[in-house]
Every structure is written in structure tokens, then in C-alpha cells.
C-alpha positions as CSV (number, residue, x, y, z in Angstrom):
1,X,45.0,-19.7,-33.9
2,X,43.2,-17.2,-31.7
3,X,40.5,-16.8,-34.3
4,X,40.2,-20.6,-34.5
5,X,39.8,-21.0,-30.6
6,X,37.3,-18.1,-30.4
7,X,35.3,-19.7,-33.3
8,X,35.5,-23.1,-31.5
9,X,34.2,-21.4,-28.3
10,X,31.2,-19.8,-30.1
11,X,30.4,-23.1,-31.9
12,X,30.4,-24.9,-28.5
13,X,28.0,-22.2,-27.2
14,X,25.8,-22.7,-30.2
15,X,25.8,-26.4,-29.8
16,X,24.7,-26.1,-26.1
17,X,22.0,-23.6,-27.2
18,X,20.8,-26.1,-29.8
19,X,20.7,-28.9,-27.2
20,X,18.6,-26.7,-24.8
21,X,16.2,-25.9,-27.7
22,X,15.3,-29.7,-27.9
23,X,11.9,-30.3,-26.4
24,X,13.1,-33.2,-24.5
25,X,15.9,-31.4,-22.9
26,X,13.5,-28.5,-21.9
27,X,11.1,-31.1,-20.3
28,X,13.9,-32.6,-18.3
29,X,15.2,-29.3,-17.2
30,X,11.7,-28.1,-16.2
31,X,11.2,-31.3,-14.3
32,X,14.5,-31.0,-12.6
33,X,13.8,-27.5,-11.5
34,X,10.3,-28.3,-10.3
35,X,11.9,-31.2,-8.2
36,X,14.4,-28.9,-6.8
37,X,11.7,-26.4,-5.9
38,X,9.7,-29.1,-4.1
39,X,12.7,-30.5,-2.2
40,X,13.7,-27.0,-1.1
41,X,10.2,-26.2,0.0
42,X,9.9,-29.4,2.1
43,X,13.3,-28.8,3.6
44,X,12.2,-25.3,4.6
45,X,8.9,-26.7,6.1
46,X,10.9,-29.4,8.0
47,X,13.4,-26.6,9.4
48,X,10.2,-24.5,10.4
49,X,8.7,-27.4,12.2
50,X,11.9,-28.1,14.0
51,X,12.3,-24.6,15.1
52,X,8.7,-24.5,16.4
53,X,9.1,-27.8,18.3
54,X,12.3,-26.4,20.0
55,X,10.3,-23.2,20.9
56,X,7.4,-25.3,22.4
57,X,9.9,-27.5,24.3
58,X,11.6,-24.3,25.8
59,X,8.2,-23.0,26.8
60,X,7.2,-26.4,28.4
61,X,10.5,-26.6,30.3
62,X,9.8,-23.0,31.7
63,X,6.3,-23.8,32.7
64,X,7.6,-27.1,34.4
65,X,10.3,-25.1,36.3
66,X,7.6,-22.5,37.4
67,X,5.4,-25.2,38.6
68,X,8.1,-27.1,40.4
69,X,8.9,-23.8,42.2
70,X,5.4,-23.1,43.2
71,X,4.9,-26.6,44.4
72,X,8.0,-26.4,46.5
73,X,6.7,-23.2,48.0
74,X,3.3,-24.8,48.7
75,X,5.0,-27.8,50.3
76,X,7.0,-25.6,52.5
77,X,4.0,-23.8,53.7
78,X,2.1,-27.1,54.3
79,X,5.0,-28.3,56.3
80,X,5.3,-25.1,58.3
81,X,1.6,-25.2,59.1
82,X,1.7,-28.8,60.1
83,X,4.7,-28.2,62.3
84,X,2.9,-25.4,64.0
85,X,-0.3,-27.4,64.6
86,X,1.7,-30.3,66.1
87,X,3.4,-27.9,68.4
88,X,0.1,-26.4,69.3
89,X,-1.4,-29.7,70.1
90,X,1.5,-30.8,72.1
91,X,1.1,-27.6,74.2
92,X,-2.7,-28.3,74.5
93,X,-2.0,-31.9,75.6
94,X,0.4,-30.8,78.3
95,X,3.3,-32.6,76.8
96,X,5.2,-29.2,76.9
97,X,4.6,-26.8,79.7
98,X,3.4,-23.5,78.6
99,X,5.4,-20.5,79.3
100,X,2.8,-19.2,81.6
101,X,2.8,-22.4,83.6
102,X,6.7,-22.1,84.2
103,X,6.0,-18.6,85.9
104,X,3.5,-20.0,88.5
């Protein structure tokens, strides 16, 4: 019984090898392997593009955040200068008495 099942396993193996030896099966296997390689390569390239896009997005967001901070700083400076000039002009026009005028 054991010998018969071992013999059956070997004969199945030989039948499989005989099937692979057929030219048509070889071509089908080669084409399937080629397709799998192309699909794998395309998938890898798509993942690389996605990773690069995410990296570029992160760099862009950082640049925008830095730009926004610099613009806020510049706006604060402009507002400070504008307020100082308005105060200066009001003092020159006499709208506010100068500190030296109060002492006299």
C-alpha cells in the first residue's frame, strides 16, 4: 500500500514535469511570469511616485508656513511703523500737546 502510494506520487510528479515540458505550457508560463514582472514594476513605480509626491507636498507646506510667518512679521512691522508715524503726525499738528509744552 505504501509502495503503491509512493509510486502514485512519483507518477504524478512525472506527469507534472511532462506537462511543463510541453512548448505551449512553457510559453504560457513565460508570458505569465513576464506579466507579473511588468505589473510588479509598474506597482513599484507608482509607489515611488506617490512617496515623492508626499515628500514634495510636505516641503511645500513647510515653505508656505515659513512664508506666512515672515508675512505676519512684516505686517506687524508695517503696522508698528504706521502707528508711530500717525502718532508723530498728530504731535506735529498739535492734536496732542508735546511733553515739553506741558512743562511750560
